MOPAC internal coordinates of N, CA, C and O (Angstrom, degrees):
PM7 1SCF
backbone

  N    0.0000 0     0.00 0     0.00 0    0    0    0
  C    1.3635 1     0.00 0     0.00 0    1    0    0
  C    1.5048 1   114.10 1     0.00 0    2    1    0
  O    1.2310 1   117.02 1   -30.41 1    3    2    1
  N    1.2921 1   123.28 1   149.59 1    3    2    1
  C    1.4216 1   127.27 1  -171.19 1    5    3    2
  C    1.6169 1   109.51 1   -81.15 1    6    5    3
  O    1.2310 1   121.92 1    -2.41 1    7    6    5
  N    1.2693 1   113.92 1   177.59 1    7    6    5
  C    1.4464 1   121.64 1   178.35 1    9    7    6
  C    1.4768 1   113.03 1  -100.25 1   10    9    7
  O    1.2310 1   118.62 1   -24.94 1   11   10    9
  N    1.2958 1   120.24 1   155.06 1   11   10    9
  C    1.4232 1   126.52 1   178.66 1   13   11   10
  C    1.5242 1   104.90 1  -124.37 1   14   13   11
  O    1.2310 1   122.19 1   -48.30 1   15   14   13
  N    1.3490 1   113.40 1   131.70 1   15   14   13
  C    1.4707 1   118.79 1   179.70 1   17   15   14
  C    1.5446 1   108.02 1  -112.12 1   18   17   15
  O    1.2310 1   123.71 1   -52.26 1   19   18   17
  N    1.2901 1   110.50 1   127.74 1   19   18   17
  C    1.5329 1   117.28 1   176.69 1   21   19   18
  C    1.5115 1   106.81 1  -108.15 1   22   21   19
  O    1.2310 1   120.67 1   -46.46 1   23   22   21
  N    1.3729 1   116.32 1   133.54 1   23   22   21
  C    1.3713 1   123.04 1  -177.54 1   25   23   22
  C    1.5428 1   107.46 1  -121.64 1   26   25   23
  O    1.2310 1   122.36 1   -59.54 1   27   26   25
  N    1.3465 1   113.09 1   120.46 1   27   26   25
  C    1.4704 1   121.20 1   177.06 1   29   27   26
  C    1.4773 1   111.12 1  -107.04 1   30   29   27
  O    1.2310 1   119.55 1   -41.61 1   31   30   29
  N    1.3388 1   118.46 1   138.39 1   31   30   29
  C    1.5090 1   119.27 1   176.55 1   33   31   30
  C    1.4858 1   109.59 1  -121.13 1   34   33   31
  O    1.2310 1   120.54 1   -34.17 1   35   34   33
  N    1.2806 1   116.57 1   145.83 1   35   34   33
  C    1.4835 1   123.40 1   175.24 1   37   35   34
  C    1.5234 1   109.02 1  -137.89 1   38   37   35
  O    1.2310 1   121.59 1   -28.67 1   39   38   37
  N    1.3068 1   114.57 1   151.33 1   39   38   37
  C    1.4959 1   120.87 1   175.65 1   41   39   38
  C    1.5370 1   112.07 1   -73.12 1   42   41   39
  O    1.2310 1   121.13 1   -61.50 1   43   42   41
  N    1.2737 1   115.45 1   118.50 1   43   42   41
  C    1.4921 1   123.56 1  -177.96 1   45   43   42
  C    1.5294 1   113.62 1   -98.70 1   46   45   43
  O    1.2310 1   121.54 1  -164.57 1   47   46   45
  N    1.3205 1   114.65 1    15.43 1   47   46   45
  C    1.4681 1   113.60 1  -175.98 1   49   47   46
  C    1.5257 1   115.37 1   -70.09 1   50   49   47
  O    1.2310 1   121.03 1   143.69 1   51   50   49
  N    1.3534 1   115.63 1   -36.31 1   51   50   49
  C    1.4013 1   120.21 1  -175.04 1   53   51   50
  C    1.5894 1   113.39 1  -102.74 1   54   53   51
  O    1.2310 1   119.63 1   159.81 1   55   54   53
  N    1.2839 1   118.30 1   -20.19 1   55   54   53
  C    1.4074 1   124.67 1  -178.78 1   57   55   54
  C    1.5066 1   109.72 1  -114.69 1   58   57   55
  O    1.2310 1   119.45 1   -45.85 1   59   58   57
  N    1.3538 1   118.65 1   134.15 1   59   58   57
  C    1.4184 1   121.41 1   177.74 1   61   59   58
  C    1.5429 1   114.50 1  -116.48 1   62   61   59
  O    1.2310 1   120.65 1   169.88 1   63   62   61
  N    1.2723 1   116.37 1   -10.12 1   63   62   61
  C    1.4928 1   121.82 1   179.09 1   65   63   62
  C    1.5098 1   110.89 1   -76.85 1   66   65   63
  O    1.2310 1   119.91 1   -66.23 1   67   66   65
  N    1.3682 1   117.78 1   113.77 1   67   66   65
  C    1.4047 1   124.63 1  -174.25 1   69   67   66
  C    1.5404 1   113.42 1   -56.76 1   70   69   67
  O    1.2310 1   119.07 1   138.30 1   71   70   69
  N    1.3267 1   119.39 1   -41.70 1   71   70   69
  C    1.4033 1   122.94 1   177.88 1   73   71   70
  C    1.5416 1   112.31 1   -61.23 1   74   73   71
  O    1.2310 1   122.12 1   135.37 1   75   74   73
  N    1.2939 1   113.55 1   -44.63 1   75   74   73
  C    1.5260 1   118.72 1   178.63 1   77   75   74
  C    1.4877 1   111.14 1   -62.90 1   78   77   75
  O    1.2310 1   121.29 1   139.99 1   79   78   77
  N    1.4004 1   115.13 1   -40.01 1   79   78   77
  C    1.5040 1   118.85 1   178.28 1   81   79   78
  C    1.5269 1   111.16 1   -67.65 1   82   81   79
  O    1.2310 1   119.80 1   146.21 1   83   82   81
  N    1.3334 1   117.99 1   -33.79 1   83   82   81
  C    1.4185 1   119.81 1   176.56 1   85   83   82
  C    1.5145 1   111.93 1   -63.36 1   86   85   83
  O    1.2310 1   121.85 1   131.45 1   87   86   85
  N    1.3436 1   114.07 1   -48.55 1   87   86   85
  C    1.4555 1   123.45 1   179.19 1   89   87   86
  C    1.4993 1   108.29 1   -57.04 1   90   89   87
  O    1.2310 1   118.60 1   136.99 1   91   90   89
  N    1.2523 1   120.27 1   -43.01 1   91   90   89
  C    1.5174 1   124.66 1   179.99 1   93   91   90
  C    1.5458 1   109.58 1   -63.87 1   94   93   91
  O    1.2310 1   119.71 1   148.10 1   95   94   93
  N    1.3217 1   118.16 1   -31.90 1   95   94   93
  C    1.4866 1   123.10 1   178.70 1   97   95   94
  C    1.5400 1   110.38 1   -88.84 1   98   97   95
  O    1.2310 1   118.59 1  -176.15 1   99   98   97
  N    1.2999 1   120.29 1     3.85 1   99   98   97
  C    1.5166 1   124.65 1   178.91 1  101   99   98
  C    1.4953 1   106.80 1    66.85 1  102  101   99
  O    1.2310 1   118.92 1  -144.63 1  103  102  101
  N    1.3257 1   119.66 1    35.37 1  103  102  101
  C    1.4721 1   123.30 1   177.13 1  105  103  102
  C    1.5217 1   103.21 1  -105.03 1  106  105  103
  O    1.2310 1   121.11 1   -54.61 1  107  106  105
  N    1.3082 1   115.49 1   125.39 1  107  106  105
  C    1.4812 1   123.61 1  -179.44 1  109  107  106
  C    1.6157 1   108.88 1   -86.32 1  110  109  107
  O    1.2310 1   122.01 1   -54.45 1  111  110  109
  N    1.2188 1   113.75 1   125.55 1  111  110  109
  C    1.5372 1   118.44 1   172.17 1  113  111  110
  C    1.5034 1   109.47 1  -123.43 1  114  113  111
  O    1.2310 1   119.98 1   -48.50 1  115  114  113
  N    1.3363 1   117.64 1   131.50 1  115  114  113
  C    1.3808 1   122.18 1  -176.46 1  117  115  114
  C    1.5219 1   109.75 1   -72.56 1  118  117  115
  O    1.2310 1   120.34 1   -50.34 1  119  118  117
  N    1.4006 1   116.95 1   129.66 1  119  118  117
  C    1.4533 1   122.65 1  -177.45 1  121  119  118
  C    1.5362 1   109.47 1  -135.26 1  122  121  119
  O    1.2310 1   117.92 1  -120.90 1  123  122  121
  N    1.3413 1   121.57 1    59.10 1  123  122  121
  C    1.3953 1   122.80 1   176.80 1  125  123  122
  C    1.5214 1   117.82 1   -54.60 1  126  125  123
  O    1.2310 1   121.54 1   150.89 1  127  126  125
  N    1.3578 1   114.65 1   -29.11 1  127  126  125
  C    1.4363 1   119.62 1  -178.97 1  129  127  126
  C    1.5101 1   112.88 1   -94.06 1  130  129  127
  O    1.2310 1   121.19 1  -168.84 1  131  130  129
  N    1.3362 1   115.33 1    11.16 1  131  130  129
  C    1.4875 1   122.54 1  -177.51 1  133  131  130
  C    1.4798 1   115.15 1    58.71 1  134  133  131
  O    1.2310 1   119.61 1  -148.41 1  135  134  133
  N    1.3171 1   118.35 1    31.59 1  135  134  133
  C    1.4478 1   125.25 1   176.50 1  137  135  134
  C    1.5665 1   115.96 1    78.93 1  138  137  135
  O    1.2310 1   122.66 1  -152.56 1  139  138  137
  N    1.3245 1   112.51 1    27.44 1  139  138  137
  C    1.4882 1   116.88 1   177.47 1  141  139  138
  C    1.5266 1   114.98 1   -87.33 1  142  141  139
  O    1.2310 1   123.05 1   169.21 1  143  142  141
  N    1.3219 1   111.76 1   -10.79 1  143  142  141
  C    1.4870 1   115.78 1  -178.89 1  145  143  142
  C    1.5440 1   113.56 1    80.99 1  146  145  143
  O    1.2310 1   119.84 1  -160.33 1  147  146  145
  N    1.2666 1   117.91 1    19.67 1  147  146  145
  C    1.4862 1   118.52 1  -174.80 1  149  147  146
  C    1.5188 1   113.49 1  -107.62 1  150  149  147
  O    1.2310 1   118.35 1   167.26 1  151  150  149
  N    1.3585 1   120.75 1   -12.74 1  151  150  149
  C    1.4133 1   120.62 1  -174.99 1  153  151  150
  C    1.5458 1   109.47 1   -97.30 1  154  153  151
  O    1.2310 1   121.18 1   142.00 1  155  154  153
  N    1.3618 1   115.35 1   -38.00 1  155  154  153
  C    1.4923 1   115.17 1  -178.64 1  157  155  154
  C    1.4708 1   109.67 1    85.33 1  158  157  155
  O    1.2310 1   116.54 1  -166.70 1  159  158  157
  N    1.3020 1   124.18 1    13.30 1  159  158  157
  C    1.5041 1   121.98 1  -174.39 1  161  159  158
  C    1.5531 1   111.21 1   -91.03 1  162  161  159
  O    1.2310 1   119.85 1   170.36 1  163  162  161
  N    1.2988 1   117.88 1    -9.64 1  163  162  161
  C    1.5401 1   122.26 1  -177.59 1  165  163  162
  C    1.4928 1   115.35 1  -102.42 1  166  165  163
  O    1.2310 1   122.80 1  -141.20 1  167  166  165
  N    1.3660 1   112.24 1    38.80 1  167  166  165
  C    1.5144 1   118.10 1  -174.42 1  169  167  166
  C    1.5470 1   106.60 1   -71.98 1  170  169  167
  O    1.2310 1   124.93 1   -48.10 1  171  170  169
  N    1.3760 1   108.15 1   131.90 1  171  170  169
  C    1.5637 1   119.38 1   175.45 1  173  171  170
  C    1.4891 1   106.66 1  -129.48 1  174  173  171
  O    1.2310 1   121.48 1   -15.49 1  175  174  173
  N    1.2916 1   114.77 1   164.51 1  175  174  173
  C    1.4819 1   120.32 1   173.36 1  177  175  174
  C    1.5290 1   108.07 1  -121.31 1  178  177  175
  O    1.2310 1   121.19 1   -56.90 1  179  178  177
  N    1.2958 1   115.32 1   123.10 1  179  178  177
  C    1.4826 1   122.31 1   176.44 1  181  179  178
  C    1.5563 1   105.28 1   -80.53 1  182  181  179
  O    1.2310 1   120.51 1   -70.72 1  183  182  181
  N    1.3653 1   116.63 1   109.28 1  183  182  181
  C    1.4324 1   117.67 1  -179.09 1  185  183  182
  C    1.4907 1   114.35 1  -100.63 1  186  185  183
  O    1.2310 1   121.11 1   173.42 1  187  186  185
  N    1.3526 1   115.48 1    -6.58 1  187  186  185
  C    1.4459 1   118.17 1  -179.73 1  189  187  186
  C    1.5441 1   106.13 1  -163.15 1  190  189  187
  O    1.2310 1   120.62 1   -45.20 1  191  190  189
  N    1.3727 1   116.41 1   134.80 1  191  190  189
  C    1.4650 1   118.53 1   176.50 1  193  191  190
  C    1.5040 1   114.52 1   102.18 1  194  193  191
  O    1.2310 1   121.73 1     0.29 1  195  194  193
  N    1.3348 1   114.30 1  -179.71 1  195  194  193
  C    1.4274 1   121.18 1  -175.68 1  197  195  194
  C    1.6249 1   111.29 1  -112.10 1  198  197  195
  O    1.2310 1   121.38 1   -39.19 1  199  198  197
  N    1.2827 1   114.97 1   140.81 1  199  198  197
  C    1.3693 1   118.77 1   177.26 1  201  199  198
  C    1.5221 1   107.73 1  -132.30 1  202  201  199
  O    1.2310 1   120.91 1   -10.77 1  203  202  201
  N    1.3492 1   115.87 1   169.23 1  203  202  201
  C    1.4860 1   120.17 1  -179.86 1  205  203  202
  C    1.5297 1   111.88 1   -57.81 1  206  205  203
  O    1.2310 1   120.72 1   -14.27 1  207  206  205
  N    1.2664 1   116.23 1   165.73 1  207  206  205
  C    1.5069 1   122.20 1   179.93 1  209  207  206
  C    1.5663 1   104.67 1   -68.57 1  210  209  207
  O    1.2310 1   119.38 1   -33.22 1  211  210  209
  N    1.3200 1   118.79 1   146.78 1  211  210  209
  C    1.4132 1   119.81 1   176.57 1  213  211  210
  C    1.5133 1   115.01 1   -64.75 1  214  213  211
  O    1.2310 1   122.46 1   -38.08 1  215  214  213
  N    1.3088 1   112.90 1   141.92 1  215  214  213
  C    1.4695 1   119.09 1  -175.93 1  217  215  214
  C    1.5481 1   108.75 1   -84.63 1  218  217  215
  O    1.2310 1   120.76 1    -8.84 1  219  218  217
  N    1.3336 1   116.14 1   171.16 1  219  218  217
  C    1.4530 1   120.81 1   177.13 1  221  219  218
  C    1.5539 1   111.32 1   -62.66 1  222  221  219
  O    1.2310 1   122.91 1   145.38 1  223  222  221
  N    1.3782 1   112.03 1   -34.62 1  223  222  221
  C    1.4974 1   117.23 1   179.42 1  225  223  222
  C    1.5105 1   109.87 1   -62.88 1  226  225  223
  O    1.2310 1   120.78 1   133.57 1  227  226  225
  N    1.3530 1   116.12 1   -46.43 1  227  226  225
  C    1.4201 1   120.62 1   179.47 1  229  227  226
  C    1.5394 1   113.28 1   -61.73 1  230  229  227
  O    1.2310 1   120.41 1   137.23 1  231  230  229
  N    1.2845 1   116.83 1   -42.77 1  231  230  229
  C    1.5130 1   120.71 1   179.67 1  233  231  230
  C    1.5265 1   108.05 1   -61.33 1  234  233  231
  O    1.2310 1   121.20 1   136.09 1  235  234  233
  N    1.3435 1   115.32 1   -43.91 1  235  234  233
  C    1.5047 1   120.47 1  -179.54 1  237  235  234
  C    1.5575 1   108.74 1   -63.03 1  238  237  235
  O    1.2310 1   119.98 1   130.83 1  239  238  237
  N    1.2843 1   117.64 1   -49.17 1  239  238  237
  C    1.4766 1   118.45 1  -173.19 1  241  239  238
  C    1.5701 1   113.23 1   -78.28 1  242  241  239
  O    1.2310 1   119.95 1   145.18 1  243  242  241
  N    1.2863 1   117.69 1   -34.82 1  243  242  241
  C    1.4489 1   121.52 1  -174.11 1  245  243  242
  C    1.5373 1   115.65 1  -100.92 1  246  245  243
  O    1.2310 1   121.75 1   143.63 1  247  246  245
  N    1.2910 1   114.26 1   -36.37 1  247  246  245
  C    1.4615 1   121.67 1  -176.56 1  249  247  246
  C    1.5423 1   110.74 1    86.05 1  250  249  247
  O    1.2310 1   120.11 1   -22.33 1  251  250  249
  N    1.2608 1   117.39 1   157.67 1  251  250  249
  C    1.4773 1   125.21 1  -176.00 1  253  251  250
  C    1.5499 1   111.68 1   -60.08 1  254  253  251
  O    1.2310 1   120.86 1   140.18 1  255  254  253
  N    1.3198 1   115.96 1   -39.82 1  255  254  253
  C    1.4789 1   116.66 1  -176.75 1  257  255  254
  C    1.4829 1   113.28 1   -63.72 1  258  257  255
  O    1.2310 1   118.31 1   134.15 1  259  258  257
  N    1.3373 1   120.83 1   -45.85 1  259  258  257
  C    1.4166 1   124.42 1   178.15 1  261  259  258
  C    1.5649 1   111.34 1   -63.90 1  262  261  259
  O    1.2310 1   121.34 1   136.84 1  263  262  261
  N    1.3123 1   115.05 1   -43.16 1  263  262  261
  C    1.4640 1   119.38 1   177.10 1  265  263  262
  C    1.4817 1   113.04 1   -57.56 1  266  265  263
  O    1.2310 1   120.04 1   138.33 1  267  266  265
  N    1.3834 1   117.53 1   -41.67 1  267  266  265
  C    1.4307 1   124.53 1   179.31 1  269  267  266
  C    1.5889 1   111.47 1   -62.61 1  270  269  267
  O    1.2310 1   121.90 1   151.47 1  271  270  269
  N    1.3864 1   113.96 1   -28.53 1  271  270  269
  C    1.4364 1   120.09 1   178.76 1  273  271  270
  C    1.5079 1   112.20 1   -84.98 1  274  273  271
  O    1.2310 1   119.29 1  -179.38 1  275  274  273
  N    1.3515 1   118.97 1     0.62 1  275  274  273
  C    1.4174 1   120.52 1   178.85 1  277  275  274
  C    1.5172 1   117.28 1   102.19 1  278  277  275
  O    1.2310 1   119.40 1   178.03 1  279  278  277
  N    1.3431 1   118.75 1    -1.97 1  279  278  277
  C    1.4618 1   121.50 1  -179.39 1  281  279  278
  C    1.4914 1   108.08 1   -81.19 1  282  281  279
  O    1.2310 1   121.11 1   -41.16 1  283  282  281
  N    1.3050 1   115.48 1   138.84 1  283  282  281
  C    1.3853 1   127.99 1  -178.36 1  285  283  282
  C    1.4708 1   114.03 1  -141.29 1  286  285  283
  O    1.2310 1   118.11 1   -17.59 1  287  286  285
  N    1.4155 1   121.20 1   162.41 1  287  286  285
  C    1.4399 1   126.26 1   168.21 1  289  287  286
  C    1.5849 1   104.70 1   -88.34 1  290  289  287
  O    1.2310 1   119.63 1   -59.66 1  291  290  289
  N    1.3138 1   118.31 1   120.34 1  291  290  289
  C    1.4831 1   118.95 1  -179.18 1  293  291  290
  C    1.5202 1   110.93 1   -58.37 1  294  293  291
  O    1.2310 1   120.44 1   143.95 1  295  294  293
  N    1.2722 1   116.76 1   -36.05 1  295  294  293
  C    1.4569 1   121.65 1  -178.56 1  297  295  294
  C    1.4817 1   115.68 1   -63.79 1  298  297  295
  O    1.2310 1   119.43 1   167.18 1  299  298  297
  N    1.4108 1   118.69 1   -12.82 1  299  298  297
  C    1.4096 1   121.77 1  -175.72 1  301  299  298
  C    1.5396 1   110.37 1  -115.21 1  302  301  299
  O    1.2310 1   120.26 1  -178.38 1  303  302  301
  N    1.3051 1   117.11 1     1.62 1  303  302  301
  C    1.4890 1   120.50 1  -171.41 1  305  303  302
  C    1.5893 1   110.93 1   -98.36 1  306  305  303
  O    1.2310 1   121.98 1   -45.75 1  307  306  305
  N    1.2688 1   113.82 1   134.25 1  307  306  305
  C    1.5073 1   120.10 1   169.35 1  309  307  306
  C    1.5559 1   103.89 1  -116.23 1  310  309  307
  O    1.2310 1   121.85 1   -40.59 1  311  310  309
  N    1.3444 1   114.07 1   139.41 1  311  310  309
  C    1.4565 1   123.50 1  -178.58 1  313  311  310
  C    1.5175 1   109.24 1   -79.17 1  314  313  311
  O    1.2310 1   119.38 1   -54.77 1  315  314  313
  N    1.3001 1   118.79 1   125.23 1  315  314  313
  C    1.4556 1   120.72 1   179.30 1  317  315  314
  C    1.4875 1   115.33 1  -101.02 1  318  317  315
  O    1.2310 1   120.71 1   167.96 1  319  318  317
  N    1.3366 1   116.26 1   -12.04 1  319  318  317
  C    1.5063 1   120.47 1   179.16 1  321  319  318
  C    1.5408 1   103.47 1  -128.11 1  322  321  319
  O    1.2310 1   123.56 1   -23.34 1  323  322  321
  N    1.3999 1   110.78 1   156.66 1  323  322  321
  C    1.4594 1   119.71 1   177.97 1  325  323  322
  C    1.4903 1   109.99 1   -69.58 1  326  325  323
  O    1.2310 1   118.33 1   150.17 1  327  326  325
  N    1.2863 1   120.79 1   -29.83 1  327  326  325
  C    1.4344 1   124.59 1  -177.04 1  329  327  326
  C    1.5429 1   113.13 1  -111.67 1  330  329  327
  O    1.2310 1   121.97 1   -76.38 1  331  330  329
  N    1.2592 1   113.84 1   103.62 1  331  330  329
  C    1.5103 1   119.62 1  -176.94 1  333  331  330
  C    1.5157 1   107.45 1  -138.80 1  334  333  331
  O    1.2310 1   120.79 1   -36.93 1  335  334  333
  N    1.2406 1   116.10 1   143.07 1  335  334  333
  C    1.4926 1   122.24 1   177.29 1  337  335  334
  C    1.5357 1   108.02 1  -119.00 1  338  337  335
  O    1.2310 1   121.70 1   -48.10 1  339  338  337
  N    1.3440 1   114.36 1   131.90 1  339  338  337
  C    1.4939 1   122.36 1  -174.03 1  341  339  338
  C    1.5517 1   108.18 1  -129.26 1  342  341  339
  O    1.2310 1   121.54 1   -49.45 1  343  342  341
  N    1.2961 1   114.66 1   130.55 1  343  342  341
  C    1.4511 1   121.43 1   173.56 1  345  343  342
  C    1.5009 1   110.31 1  -103.65 1  346  345  343
  O    1.2310 1   120.49 1   -50.66 1  347  346  345
  N    1.3278 1   116.68 1   129.34 1  347  346  345
  C    1.4895 1   124.13 1   178.94 1  349  347  346
  C    1.5120 1   107.97 1   -77.54 1  350  349  347
  O    1.2310 1   116.35 1   -55.27 1  351  350  349
  N    1.2864 1   124.54 1   124.73 1  351  350  349
  C    1.4295 1   126.51 1   177.53 1  353  351  350
  C    1.5646 1   109.47 1   -99.95 1  354  353  351
  O    1.2310 1   120.86 1   -59.41 1  355  354  353
  N    1.3020 1   115.96 1   120.59 1  355  354  353
  C    1.4486 1   119.44 1   176.65 1  357  355  354
  C    1.5064 1   114.73 1   -81.63 1  358  357  355
  O    1.2310 1   120.10 1   180.00 1  359  358  357

């Protein structure tokens, strides 16, 4: 059987915290470390748009190569543009 992709959009003009924006869009993101960037369970891929610079926690958990490919920890990301696309990685 094929796959079905659901796309949720939210207004990011007032909120920049990616986890809060995901919650607003009813998108569940795993946060076992409560957003401290230590577990690495909230991996997302920024496929379009600008996000904040990677944190030390992200560099430690993901490494430079994955970050260069757009992978980030959702709990560490702030949205810098109004138009950004994010893929949740399971």
